[in-house]
C-alpha angles and dihedrals in degrees: 000000000000090000092052093049090048091051092046091055097043112102092205090059091048092051090047092052090044091052092048091050092051092047092050091047091053091047091049091050092052092048089051092044095050095042093052092047092048090052092048091048092051090052092056094058 
């Protein structure tokens, strides 16, 4: 458990996890955005 407490208190690890969370949120937004626009485009034809 010493390794987990060390990682939880390390600011570099926190910034890395924060960056990954932001990147995954942006990727999820783009997947949602493109899928909804593809569905809307298919309905028009």
